[in-house]
C-alpha angles and dihedrals in degrees: 000000000000119000123192124217089261092051091051092049092053094046090049093052101043101032107017091245117167089153134358106285123229121253128034113000136163123182122189121192128184094344098315137089110247102172133024134166132162130204134215090264101037126041124196114200124183115234117247101204102044140005115288143055141271114224117202116195111193122235118265099017117143133208095354127144141201127199121208108166123169123209132186119192102167138072121246096032119143109187127185120180135173117206120182124191124203109191115194123226121278092010129135119203146149125227120201113196133149139135131236125191124195111189126175095156137096098251129065127259120212136188122193112187121187114192125183121189121201102186115191129220115297092001123140123206133182114198123192122187125174127182127197137174122203136171137058099259135093127316124322105208125187123179113178120189120190129188117190128193113180119190124206117313093359127135132205120188113191126193112187121178132179102200098192141270093076109134097201135358134178107191117193127185129178126178138181115194127200129203114323091351118148132208122189118182127184114187126185123181132180123189131174137166108020096326122139133205125185122188128195124185126180114176122179114201096200101152129078112260091007117148141191130194117188120180120179121188117183140174120200121187139175109006097328124137132217132181128188120195123179132177114187113186120192111199097163143016097311149129127237130176127183122185124183118184124175140181121206133200135168112000095325124140133212123185125190120195112184127190127181123181119191110196095167128057088230097052112117110197127172134183127189130181132180127171126173146129129273109286112255095219089058090054093047094049092051093044090051086061091058105270123133117238092255090050092048093049090049091052092050094047093048091050091047093052095048 
């Protein structure tokens, strides 16, 4: 497998690659799989009926990981991939995904990734997904869709980050939780120029004592637009909390549209939203230490998105 300088830069940013890691790995480039290896604990199998892979994580494994990054380095690519994860009971694993697009051409490049998680009883999964757009060419478009099914006593922790440079993104997540299942989502999004990012969450707390915590932090600058939609549905004795915080600069716009639906008298659902500009006193304090306004804003934004 040969990787260009651009490929290596993308893999470093979205997946932390400095070299190909050991264990289960699948790398997709420009709409095709270019590298795949399984391990004794995690098997990666290409789909036969559509583009994508099935990832089988054996029951009972502990502290194992699988890497499945996607990179696009050409203009004019339209990629669609379906990845399904089958996580065995009592297992504990980390999944590193993400997509990076480098486009210097005159036509847009797009990646649509559809991920489905089937998490078995008592299993624990950490899922990390980073998105990045680079290059001076046409649009870099990323549309991730995630479906989550959590069985009894299982946990999924998701960290999703849009690092910047993505022209347009529609991010959709749905989840169905069983008894005592727990979902934790941390979302961070950065947009500038005339970029847009729309997020849609729908979480059904169907199981007794299930819980969901969703925290979205976003920064919108220039004339960019962000929209956050959440629908939290309590169908049993459960707890759900959604928090949306945004920072604005320039002529940017952020819209938050919450919906909570308690269908059980013992459902406890909370939504919080806060959108505002960077505090002037923070800028003044940092500028008094010798930073320019741009440097001070960058420092505040980086701290906010940590």
